[in-house]
ROLUMBA-427179 format. One record per residue (C-alpha): residue number from 1; x, y, z; chain; residue in three letters. Coordinates in pm, whole numbers. Each point is the difference from the previous one (the first is absolute). Example, Ala and Ser with C-alpha at 12.3 -4.5 7.8 and 13.67 -1.06 7.14 Angstrom:
BEGIN
{atom 1, {1230, -450, 780}, A, Ala}
{atom 2, {137, 344, -66}, A, Ser}
This chain:
BEGIN
{atom 1, {-1367, 719, 3694}, A, Met}
{atom 2, {-163, 9, -344}, A, Gln}
{atom 3, {109, 254, -261}, A, Arg}
{atom 4, {-281, 125, -224}, A, Asn}
{atom 5, {29, 156, -345}, A, Ser}
{atom 6, {-201, 51, -317}, A, Asp}
{atom 7, {242, -214, -200}, A, Leu}
{atom 8, {262, -262, 70}, A, Ile}
{atom 9, {238, -101, -277}, A, Val}
{atom 10, {184, -326, 55}, A, Ile}
{atom 11, {324, 16, -199}, A, Gly}
{atom 12, {246, 290, -22}, A, Ala}
{atom 13, {110, -63, -357}, A, Gly}
{atom 14, {-55, 204, -313}, A, Ala}
{atom 15, {-377, -55, -26}, A, Ala}
{atom 16, {-67, 25, 373}, A, Gly}
{atom 17, {187, 326, 50}, A, Met}
{atom 18, {-161, 158, -306}, A, Met}
{atom 19, {-344, -100, 125}, A, Cys}
{atom 20, {75, 143, 346}, A, Ala}
{atom 21, {118, 328, -149}, A, Ile}
{atom 22, {-310, 50, -213}, A, Arg}
{atom 23, {-246, -104, 272}, A, Ala}
{atom 24, {165, 229, 256}, A, Ala}
{atom 25, {-3, 287, -250}, A, Gln}
{atom 26, {-374, -50, -24}, A, Arg}
{atom 27, {-39, 41, 374}, A, Gly}
{atom 28, {0, -360, 123}, A, Cys}
{atom 29, {186, -101, 314}, A, Ser}
{atom 30, {243, -264, -128}, A, Val}
{atom 31, {230, -256, 162}, A, Ile}
{atom 32, {238, -217, -202}, A, Val}
{atom 33, {113, -328, 156}, A, Leu}
{atom 34, {294, -214, -113}, A, Asp}
{atom 35, {196, -286, 152}, A, His}
{atom 36, {331, 124, -146}, A, Ala}
{atom 37, {248, 224, 178}, A, Lys}
{atom 38, {10, 241, -297}, A, Ser}
{atom 39, {-260, 108, -256}, A, Pro}
{atom 40, {29, -53, -375}, A, Gly}
{atom 41, {258, -278, -1}, A, Glu}
{atom 42, {-80, -112, -355}, A, Lys}
{atom 43, {25, 362, -111}, A, Ile}
{atom 44, {346, 20, 158}, A, Arg}
{atom 45, {143, -297, -192}, A, Ile}
{atom 46, {-175, 67, -331}, A, Ser}
{atom 47, {182, 112, -312}, A, Gly}
{atom 48, {340, -89, 140}, A, Gly}
{atom 49, {-62, 238, 290}, A, Gly}
{atom 50, {-118, 286, -221}, A, Arg}
{atom 51, {-369, -95, -24}, A, Cys}
{atom 52, {-154, -32, -344}, A, Asn}
{atom 53, {-297, 192, 140}, A, Phe}
{atom 54, {-223, 11, -310}, A, Thr}
{atom 55, {-10, -41, -376}, A, Asn}
{atom 56, {-121, 277, -226}, A, Ile}
{atom 57, {-152, -262, -232}, A, Asn}
{atom 58, {-219, -158, 267}, A, Ala}
{atom 59, {-338, -100, -144}, A, Ser}
{atom 60, {-242, -290, 53}, A, Pro}
{atom 61, {165, -203, -278}, A, Lys}
{atom 62, {312, -26, 219}, A, Ser}
{atom 63, {-181, -194, 273}, A, Phe}
{atom 64, {-105, -364, 41}, A, Leu}
{atom 65, {-331, -89, 166}, A, Ser}
{atom 66, {-288, -242, -40}, A, Ala}
{atom 67, {-196, 321, -65}, A, Asn}
{atom 68, {225, 226, -213}, A, Pro}
{atom 69, {-251, 286, 24}, A, His}
{atom 70, {4, 24, 379}, A, Phe}
{atom 71, {312, 216, 28}, A, Cys}
{atom 72, {-120, 264, -247}, A, Lys}
{atom 73, {-185, 223, 246}, A, Ser}
{atom 74, {279, 28, 258}, A, Ala}
{atom 75, {274, 48, -260}, A, Leu}
{atom 76, {-201, 277, -166}, A, Ala}
{atom 77, {-64, 183, 328}, A, Arg}
{atom 78, {359, -4, 124}, A, Phe}
{atom 79, {249, 8, -285}, A, Thr}
{atom 80, {380, -7, -23}, A, Pro}
{atom 81, {-16, 379, -44}, A, Ser}
{atom 82, {-179, 31, 334}, A, Asp}
{atom 83, {274, -190, 180}, A, Phe}
{atom 84, {274, 188, -185}, A, Ile}
{atom 85, {-161, 325, 120}, A, Ala}
{atom 86, {31, -121, 360}, A, Met}
{atom 87, {364, -99, -57}, A, Val}
{atom 88, {74, 339, -154}, A, Asp}
{atom 89, {-174, 181, 285}, A, Arg}
{atom 90, {244, -168, 239}, A, His}
{atom 91, {290, 96, -228}, A, Arg}
{atom 92, {110, -359, -54}, A, Ile}
{atom 93, {226, -19, -303}, A, Ala}
{atom 94, {-88, -277, -246}, A, Trp}
{atom 95, {84, -124, -346}, A, His}
{atom 96, {-152, -214, -272}, A, Glu}
{atom 97, {169, -320, -108}, A, Lys}
{atom 98, {-108, -224, -286}, A, Thr}
{atom 99, {-364, -79, -79}, A, Leu}
{atom 100, {-149, 280, 211}, A, Gly}
{atom 101, {147, -114, 333}, A, Gln}
{atom 102, {51, 279, 256}, A, Leu}
{atom 103, {261, -26, 277}, A, Phe}
{atom 104, {123, 220, 283}, A, Cys}
{atom 105, {336, 160, -74}, A, Asp}
{atom 106, {113, -64, 355}, A, Asp}
{atom 107, {-181, -258, 212}, A, Ser}
{atom 108, {-328, -187, 40}, A, Ala}
{atom 109, {3, 133, 356}, A, Lys}
{atom 110, {-100, 338, -145}, A, Asp}
{atom 111, {-336, -149, -102}, A, Ile}
{atom 112, {-51, -153, 346}, A, Ile}
{atom 113, {82, 333, 167}, A, Arg}
{atom 114, {-242, 176, -234}, A, Met}
{atom 115, {-284, -235, 90}, A, Leu}
{atom 116, {73, 28, 373}, A, Leu}
{atom 117, {10, 380, -27}, A, Asp}
{atom 118, {-333, -1, -184}, A, Glu}
{atom 119, {-151, -228, 265}, A, Met}
{atom 120, {124, 219, 283}, A, Gln}
{atom 121, {-122, 320, -167}, A, Thr}
{atom 122, {-344, -154, -57}, A, Ala}
{atom 123, {-14, -134, 357}, A, Gly}
{atom 124, {19, -375, -57}, A, Ala}
{atom 125, {167, -198, 281}, A, Ala}
{atom 126, {244, -289, -58}, A, Leu}
{atom 127, {36, -287, 247}, A, His}
{atom 128, {285, -239, -88}, A, Leu}
{atom 129, {110, -329, 159}, A, Arg}
{atom 130, {-367, -81, 46}, A, Thr}
{atom 131, {-101, -361, -58}, A, Glu}
{atom 132, {-362, -61, -98}, A, Ile}
{atom 133, {-160, -277, 205}, A, Ala}
{atom 134, {-362, 24, -112}, A, Asp}
{atom 135, {-236, 200, -219}, A, Val}
{atom 136, {-375, -12, 55}, A, Glu}
{atom 137, {-312, 182, -109}, A, Lys}
{atom 138, {-141, 194, 291}, A, Ser}
{atom 139, {-330, 184, -42}, A, Gly}
{atom 140, {38, 256, -276}, A, Asp}
{atom 141, {378, -32, -3}, A, Gly}
{atom 142, {291, -226, 86}, A, Phe}
{atom 143, {208, -98, 300}, A, Arg}
{atom 144, {366, -89, -40}, A, Ile}
{atom 145, {189, -179, 277}, A, Ser}
{atom 146, {375, 56, -14}, A, Thr}
{atom 147, {320, -44, 198}, A, Ser}
{atom 148, {-37, 367, 90}, A, Gly}
{atom 149, {-361, -20, 119}, A, Gly}
{atom 150, {-341, 29, -160}, A, Ala}
{atom 151, {-109, 238, -275}, A, Tyr}
{atom 152, {-346, 84, -127}, A, Ala}
{atom 153, {-95, 171, -325}, A, Cys}
{atom 154, {-290, 73, -228}, A, Arg}
{atom 155, {197, -96, -316}, A, Ser}
{atom 156, {281, -250, -44}, A, Leu}
{atom 157, {246, -12, -290}, A, Val}
{atom 158, {218, -308, -56}, A, Ile}
{atom 159, {323, 95, -179}, A, Ala}
{atom 160, {239, -275, 102}, A, Thr}
{atom 161, {109, -107, -349}, A, Gly}
{atom 162, {45, -352, -131}, A, Gly}
{atom 163, {242, -285, 62}, A, Lys}
{atom 164, {299, 132, -195}, A, Ser}
{atom 165, {336, 50, 174}, A, Ile}
{atom 166, {-86, -157, 338}, A, Pro}
{atom 167, {336, 111, 145}, A, Lys}
{atom 168, {-142, 355, -14}, A, Met}
{atom 169, {-288, -109, 222}, A, Gly}
{atom 170, {-253, -101, -267}, A, Ala}
{atom 171, {-271, -236, 123}, A, Thr}
{atom 172, {-337, -126, -118}, A, Gly}
{atom 173, {-179, 220, 255}, A, Phe}
{atom 174, {-225, 176, -252}, A, Ala}
{atom 175, {-114, -331, -142}, A, Tyr}
{atom 176, {-86, -133, 346}, A, Arg}
{atom 177, {-214, 306, 71}, A, Ile}
{atom 178, {-167, -35, -340}, A, Ala}
{atom 179, {-77, -364, 75}, A, Glu}
{atom 180, {-132, 94, 344}, A, Gln}
{atom 181, {-254, 232, -160}, A, Phe}
{atom 182, {-93, -245, -276}, A, Gly}
{atom 183, {165, 174, -295}, A, Leu}
{atom 184, {88, -204, -310}, A, Pro}
{atom 185, {363, -42, -100}, A, Met}
{atom 186, {188, -37, -328}, A, Val}
{atom 187, {283, -254, 23}, A, Glu}
{atom 188, {323, 168, 109}, A, Thr}
{atom 189, {344, -68, -146}, A, Arg}
{atom 190, {336, 179, -25}, A, Pro}
{atom 191, {28, 273, -262}, A, Gly}
{atom 192, {292, 196, -147}, A, Leu}
{atom 193, {228, -285, 103}, A, Val}
{atom 194, {305, -177, -148}, A, Pro}
{atom 195, {-73, -332, -171}, A, Leu}
{atom 196, {183, -323, 80}, A, Thr}
{atom 197, {112, -283, -228}, A, Leu}
{atom 198, {14, -376, 41}, A, Asp}
{atom 199, {340, -143, 106}, A, Pro}
{atom 200, {92, -130, -347}, A, Ala}
{atom 201, {-76, 330, -174}, A, Thr}
{atom 202, {168, 194, 278}, A, Leu}
{atom 203, {316, -209, -32}, A, Glu}
{atom 204, {11, 53, -377}, A, Ser}
{atom 205, {-27, 378, 54}, A, Leu}
{atom 206, {236, 16, 299}, A, Ser}
{atom 207, {275, 178, -193}, A, Glu}
{atom 208, {-241, 282, -84}, A, Leu}
{atom 209, {-64, 100, 363}, A, Ser}
{atom 210, {47, 376, 39}, A, Gly}
{atom 211, {-43, 79, -371}, A, Ile}
{atom 212, {-252, 268, -94}, A, Ser}
{atom 213, {-141, 81, -344}, A, Ala}
{atom 214, {-272, 208, -160}, A, Ala}
{atom 215, {-296, -227, -70}, A, Ala}
{atom 216, {-367, -30, -76}, A, Glu}
{atom 217, {-171, -267, 210}, A, Ile}
{atom 218, {-331, -131, -133}, A, Arg}
{atom 219, {-279, -206, 151}, A, His}
{atom 220, {-294, -40, -232}, A, Gly}
{atom 221, {-92, 345, -129}, A, Lys}
{atom 222, {173, 177, 288}, A, Thr}
{atom 223, {356, 127, -49}, A, Ala}
{atom 224, {242, 218, 195}, A, Phe}
{atom 225, {318, 148, -144}, A, Arg}
{atom 226, {256, 72, 271}, A, Glu}
{atom 227, {314, -160, 144}, A, Ala}
{atom 228, {38, -376, 55}, A, Leu}
{atom 229, {237, -135, 266}, A, Leu}
{atom 230, {123, -359, 29}, A, Phe}
{atom 231, {44, -101, 366}, A, Thr}
{atom 232, {119, -302, 196}, A, His}
{atom 233, {-369, -83, 64}, A, Arg}
{atom 234, {-144, 75, -343}, A, Gly}
{atom 235, {-117, 319, -170}, A, Leu}
{atom 236, {-46, 351, 133}, A, Ser}
{atom 237, {23, 363, -112}, A, Gly}
{atom 238, {-287, 243, -67}, A, Pro}
{atom 239, {-133, -187, -306}, A, Ala}
{atom 240, {-28, -325, 197}, A, Ile}
{atom 241, {-158, 169, 303}, A, Leu}
{atom 242, {-261, 151, -228}, A, Gln}
{atom 243, {-88, -322, -180}, A, Ile}
{atom 244, {-9, -194, 330}, A, Ser}
{atom 245, {-334, 161, 83}, A, Ser}
{atom 246, {-150, -161, -312}, A, Tyr}
{atom 247, {189, -330, -4}, A, Trp}
{atom 248, {-151, -312, 159}, A, Arg}
{atom 249, {161, -332, 89}, A, Glu}
{atom 250, {40, -230, -301}, A, Gly}
{atom 251, {12, 287, -251}, A, Asp}
{atom 252, {289, 91, -228}, A, Asp}
{atom 253, {135, 348, -44}, A, Ile}
{atom 254, {173, 120, -317}, A, Thr}
{atom 255, {328, 187, 37}, A, Val}
{atom 256, {100, 238, -280}, A, Asp}
{atom 257, {350, 132, 70}, A, Ile}
{atom 258, {92, 337, -158}, A, Glu}
{atom 259, {-344, 29, -164}, A, Pro}
{atom 260, {85, 332, -169}, A, Asp}
{atom 261, {286, -157, -196}, A, Val}
{atom 262, {-51, -179, -332}, A, Asp}
{atom 263, {237, -283, 85}, A, Leu}
{atom 264, {-38, -177, -335}, A, Leu}
{atom 265, {108, 312, -187}, A, Asp}
{atom 266, {290, 41, 243}, A, His}
{atom 267, {121, -357, -50}, A, Leu}
{atom 268, {-34, 18, -379}, A, Lys}
{atom 269, {190, 330, -7}, A, Ala}
{atom 270, {272, -147, 222}, A, Ala}
{atom 271, {27, -300, -233}, A, Arg}
{atom 272, {41, 231, -299}, A, Lys}
{atom 273, {263, 221, 164}, A, Val}
{atom 274, {205, -277, 162}, A, Asn}
{atom 275, {-116, -351, -73}, A, Gly}
{atom 276, {289, -149, 194}, A, Arg}
{atom 277, {-137, 107, 338}, A, Gln}
{atom 278, {-227, -234, 196}, A, Ser}
{atom 279, {-369, 48, 65}, A, Ala}
{atom 280, {82, 25, 371}, A, Gln}
{atom 281, {236, 291, -61}, A, Thr}
{atom 282, {-253, 181, -218}, A, Ala}
{atom 283, {-276, -60, 255}, A, Leu}
{atom 284, {225, 131, 278}, A, Ala}
{atom 285, {-2, 339, -177}, A, Asp}
{atom 286, {-361, 29, 119}, A, Ile}
{atom 287, {-35, -238, 297}, A, Leu}
{atom 288, {215, -48, 310}, A, Pro}
{atom 289, {289, -231, -93}, A, Lys}
{atom 290, {-100, -287, 233}, A, Arg}
{atom 291, {-359, 11, -123}, A, Leu}
{atom 292, {111, -7, -363}, A, Ala}
{atom 293, {222, -297, 77}, A, Gln}
{atom 294, {-276, -187, 182}, A, Tyr}
{atom 295, {-258, 44, -276}, A, Leu}
{atom 296, {227, -92, -289}, A, Thr}
{atom 297, {129, -308, 186}, A, Glu}
{atom 298, {-355, -101, 97}, A, Arg}
{atom 299, {-101, 11, -366}, A, Glu}
{atom 300, {316, -186, -102}, A, Gly}
{atom 301, {102, 280, -236}, A, Ile}
{atom 302, {375, 16, -55}, A, Ala}
{atom 303, {246, 86, -276}, A, Gly}
{atom 304, {33, 308, -218}, A, Gln}
{atom 305, {-293, 219, -98}, A, Leu}
{atom 306, {89, -53, -364}, A, Ala}
{atom 307, {-85, -368, 41}, A, Asp}
{atom 308, {-340, 62, 165}, A, Leu}
{atom 309, {-317, 11, -208}, A, Ser}
{atom 310, {-282, 249, 43}, A, Asp}
{atom 311, {-207, -283, 147}, A, Lys}
{atom 312, {255, -55, 277}, A, Ile}
{atom 313, {18, 373, 73}, A, Leu}
{atom 314, {-380, 14, 25}, A, Val}
{atom 315, {12, -288, 251}, A, Arg}
{atom 316, {254, 191, 209}, A, Leu}
{atom 317, {-211, 315, -9}, A, Val}
{atom 318, {-306, -197, 115}, A, Glu}
{atom 319, {205, -141, 288}, A, Ala}
{atom 320, {80, 355, 108}, A, Val}
{atom 321, {-329, 177, -69}, A, Gln}
{atom 322, {-262, -275, 31}, A, Ser}
{atom 323, {145, -190, 296}, A, Trp}
{atom 324, {-267, -206, 177}, A, Lys}
{atom 325, {61, -49, 373}, A, Ile}
{atom 326, {-230, -170, 251}, A, Arg}
{atom 327, {59, 133, 353}, A, Pro}
{atom 328, {-54, -250, 281}, A, Ser}
{atom 329, {-138, 257, 242}, A, Gly}
{atom 330, {80, 332, 165}, A, Ser}
{atom 331, {208, 114, 297}, A, Glu}
{atom 332, {-326, 53, 190}, A, Gly}
{atom 333, {-111, 267, 242}, A, Tyr}
{atom 334, {352, 28, 143}, A, Arg}
{atom 335, {111, 213, -296}, A, Thr}
{atom 336, {-335, 89, -164}, A, Ala}
{atom 337, {-61, 372, -16}, A, Glu}
{atom 338, {-378, -38, 15}, A, Val}
{atom 339, {-281, -247, 65}, A, Thr}
{atom 340, {-231, -84, -289}, A, Leu}
{atom 341, {-365, -67, 80}, A, Gly}
{atom 342, {-145, 84, 340}, A, Gly}
{atom 343, {-331, 136, 115}, A, Ile}
{atom 344, {-255, -34, -279}, A, Asp}
{atom 345, {-93, 344, -131}, A, Thr}
{atom 346, {-359, -119, -42}, A, Ala}
{atom 347, {-35, 52, 377}, A, Ala}
{atom 348, {120, 363, -16}, A, Leu}
{atom 349, {-134, 334, -123}, A, Asp}
{atom 350, {250, 119, -263}, A, Ser}
{atom 351, {-69, 367, 85}, A, Arg}
{atom 352, {81, -31, 372}, A, Thr}
{atom 353, {164, -343, 58}, A, Met}
{atom 354, {-274, -68, 257}, A, Ala}
{atom 355, {-129, -352, 60}, A, Val}
{atom 356, {-352, -4, -141}, A, Lys}
{atom 357, {-146, -233, 264}, A, Gln}
{atom 358, {189, 129, 307}, A, Val}
{atom 359, {-62, 373, 59}, A, Pro}
{atom 360, {312, 184, 114}, A, Gly}
{atom 361, {253, -264, -111}, A, Leu}
{atom 362, {252, 73, -278}, A, Tyr}
{atom 363, {288, -185, -168}, A, Phe}
{atom 364, {266, 187, -197}, A, Ile}
{atom 365, {336, -53, -169}, A, Gly}
{atom 366, {173, -327, -75}, A, Glu}
{atom 367, {-242, -225, 191}, A, Cys}
{atom 368, {-267, 71, -263}, A, Val}
{atom 369, {-6, -193, -330}, A, Asp}
{atom 370, {165, 281, -196}, A, Val}
{atom 371, {366, -43, -94}, A, Thr}
{atom 372, {208, 234, -213}, A, Gly}
{atom 373, {296, -46, -228}, A, Trp}
{atom 374, {355, 56, 119}, A, Leu}
{atom 375, {108, 363, 0}, A, Gly}
{atom 376, {-200, 210, 249}, A, Gly}
{atom 377, {-347, -125, -94}, A, Tyr}
{atom 378, {-66, -175, 330}, A, Asn}
{atom 379, {90, 310, 198}, A, Phe}
{atom 380, {-244, 198, -214}, A, Gln}
{atom 381, {-270, -253, 85}, A, Trp}
{atom 382, {87, 36, 368}, A, Ala}
{atom 383, {-24, 381, -14}, A, Trp}
{atom 384, {-322, -7, -205}, A, Ala}
{atom 385, {-186, -267, 198}, A, Ser}
{atom 386, {109, 159, 327}, A, Gly}
{atom 387, {-108, 344, -114}, A, Phe}
{atom 388, {-350, -98, -115}, A, Val}
{atom 389, {-63, -192, 322}, A, Ala}
{atom 390, {114, 295, 212}, A, Gly}
{atom 391, {-196, 242, -216}, A, Asp}
{atom 392, {-323, -191, 59}, A, Ser}
{atom 393, {17, 21, 379}, A, Leu}
């Protein structure tokens, strides 16, 4: 028995559910298919279980793409304020953290329930535990063969995400469908991911595992100022996750610890007040004790501050605030929050997310070559791209 509908959305994540809601509101018959047992799994685990559902500062400059202009239309037509209005309408309490990040007060499950309620109210159907066996063009529409039988539709939206966090069910399905229909691809790689270090560097930093510090991490002209975390594999924390989307193998990054502190002034003042204390002790007033110890020992700086010249203090400051590190790689898709690259936007209409050469076919969300910064930006892209696709149907 074949089920027919105006629209089938493959993928019950953030983008897919938003698309289904908007299309159903516009009068389309909509079915959402997903192989998972529950919808919105990446929503559920996001933000430490509280879902960083958008960022009030979301703008095109916060997104990476081979075509940085592509995301402008969708982001302008469905803004953070539009999603906040939906959240408020469902009386979900939320709060703003640093840098414009918005989180649920209670649970990410509130956002999933909201989307499911909106889908139900609009009349969109959800079919879970449904494996997709085949997708083919059929006449003016598409035919989808699944573990639950055959489906036919006039329009088909692919919203299955990228390769990040495979334990949550992520696959390369969207890319396989894109390849099937001859769409160009931009090389994919893990984004918003911890960086690893070579064994020798890792061993030298082993005593720092678990230490966190305020830092600015730079790669070329790009810089992010947030927390840095030393781990047993390498470097993590928000600042590292951010820079990871720009870093490429073989490149150095520059670590500036406590960038808002004038360390040279601090050390000179400490020398004037109590020249008998060591540089390590004075540095530990600002940095975690183990980190201060590591950096002073690495530079071979010992003895009393009174015996240290300005030149030596400058060298210590450079070791702290101009620290060059060359990561050996990343932790990969296993821990990456997003997938960089994906379906080339040149193949898509930026106003609708429709494939230009295949009428009725759409790609939305993470599988497209649009990737946001850490902090709610990727959810905003999911809501926006899903909305404009649904609004065009």
